[in-house]
Phi, psi and omega in degrees: 000163180206107179221148174273160176298330177296315179296317181299313180297318181293321183297324185253007180068029181265174180241121180281129177239119179082158176079176181264126183295345179268003176300134183266129175259130184245011178184161180226141178216147174254007186226120182296342179287344180243008182285149177213180179295153181064023180244152177260128177266128178244107179283126180254136179259123178244187181293328186242002180209164177217112182297344178299335180292347185249012180299317179296322178295324178295320178297317179296331180279356175102013180301147180283327183191176178215152165276155175204142174252007182228161174295142179212146177257022180298145183281339182275163179299145177226151173249115184277127181226169178280322184214117186292326180294313179294324178296321178300315178297320180294321178294319179298319179298318178296317186293315182291328175294321179297321180295322176069026181263153177296138179235138176246123178256138185230131172217177180153161181286326184225137170079013183293326180291315178296319178296317177303316182292319181287328173297316179297322178296318178293309182297333179295347176279353182227330183240164167269101193261139167242135184234163176304132178256141177058222182252032181279070184235019181246196187293340174264317185295318182298313175302321179297322176295317178301317181293342178280349177290141176239173180296339180286338181282140181243002175198154179227140174239115191238122178277141179232119179252167178194160167220007176218162175297151174075358178287313178291327176305316179295317184291317181292333177290333175287309189282325185049065187291153171280329180227135176236129185240133170242123184283318183183172176234104180255221181239007176301135179069016179297338177302322183265334188257352168087324184196169176293329175297321176294320178295317177302314180299317181293318180295322183290351173301338182297338181279346182297326182264002182301133180298150175306130182081006180287173185245127175258123184244122182223159182278106182290344177284347180279128185296337178272317183290332180295339179290349178280347183303129178080002185254354181208151178283154175071020182273129175244124178255130174242156180174198186247028175233143182301342181286352182273161181294320174231125184217164180238142170220187184053039182285127181229115179275130182249041180062219181280000178274351176132200184208148179233159180194174171248129180257131181240150170241125187257355176201167176287133188264339180195168176300335180278344183296120183254345181284139181293157174301150182071019172298137181212147176205150176274145182217140174254120180259121190270019176241133183287155174116133180297331179297338179293336176296317178298318179298318179294323178294321176298317180293318178297319179300316179295319179298313178301315183297334179261013172085018181277156179275161179296329179294318178295316182296314179301314180298319180294321179292315186288339179265000183295136173235134185287158173296149181309139177073017174240109180047043181272113182271118182246120178254118180216118181060228181275355182260142166242117185255126172263100186270099183233052191264004184297321178193173180204149172206170186303323182288311182292328179293317178295322178297320178292321176298321178299319177299312180300321182298335180270359178281152178276166176072199180286143185228140181226133176249119174256107188240139181238184184303143173249126188264173176061037178251357176055222183291347179278349188304310182302313183291324181289325175291320178300315181296321178296321176299314178299315182299315182294318179294319180292336179285354177083019177294129188295313181235130178240122181241112180259131184230131176122159183300311182289333183288356171301327176293324177297317178301314180295323178296318178294320181293336179288344179266318180202165183263326188277148174072020181247127185225151179224137174223139181288325181228163175296321181299322177295321178295320183301332179293337182244007188300321181292333179281325185271330183247106181205158180069194179284125185201145170257127187238123173266134177237118184208136177193169175295154187306321183294344178283341178055053183285359171300337175297319179294320177301317180295322178293324177294321178299325180297329179294334181291338183259357182286000000 
């Protein structure tokens, strides 16, 4: 990035004290451990910390200036603002507008990170793309991603997360995307939002910042998102029925090796769209799971809307590689491990079980607690247990306090091959007895369960 202190102060309505207003800032940090010369330090105040205490440390580390909402006797230039977090967002909004590059914003209850990544892979065949890194998808993370953009970048793909109303509204107002994508409306964060209708309302906040003439891309196969049809301009529906604007047919699941389909476009999606109506192409998606077809359709829709060719879109989809710990297939010895431990919720867990069900040989699902489900947690875990058992998975291992409900759900379908452990450590004591011979093993739980430990223990069995 490259902004002067004058621009920064004007963007956030702050007052510059000290220093030269033409001083150029080439980076922004909220952490003194990553601060460097020519960088602006932004102190963030949280429930348990206050970054203002580290302004002097930032100056000692060579920062060019700092924002502040408090009086300070620091020797370096400061921009005085009312609220540093809001000022950070305002500066980010100014900066991305100044760059003038197309931006794609992505949200959804399930799969938004994978969809963000596959969109970036597709756009990368035509643009120099920068995408959200890690889990920087909140009110602090999104501005930091924006500040990571440079003049060399020609497109941005930005993930937006939330667990309360008005959070995405704030983020989309910063980015002002050209394209806004919603993957689906599940039950993630239902604890805070009350119902799927509430979740739909919160997700649809992403359209509030959409640029005039922008494109809204949503999953028409989702029972909540399909209700948006006919209610807004610039809406593109994708799905697995010919009635959608972008759709897939000839879907062929190839077990854990991936899935293939034919992608069709039935109308022009934007003024930039150069591909003729009825454009169609075959594509091989090298990640398992039927849900990957939806992710590919979202990416194709974004590509068409930004004027990309079907050849570019096909190449981007077929070269896509998932983020670590998301449907990562690990083959070691007699075991094939489906490492999907980054996060979990009822929709993504069932999708992962479906992938496992298409694997050959003996199959084992190691499933853990799913968080942020509130009062719905017991029934949703119970249902996942029933679903997994009904899918014919040979061994089901439920781990965690809430997953006792999952165990009971599985037992309601059948008695054999169902196991429960309160902790991973308890499971590890029996891992060699339950996991043996040739087997495909799915490992999935919410991020807070840290099920990568289970993946590592399974890898050890490969060397025994």
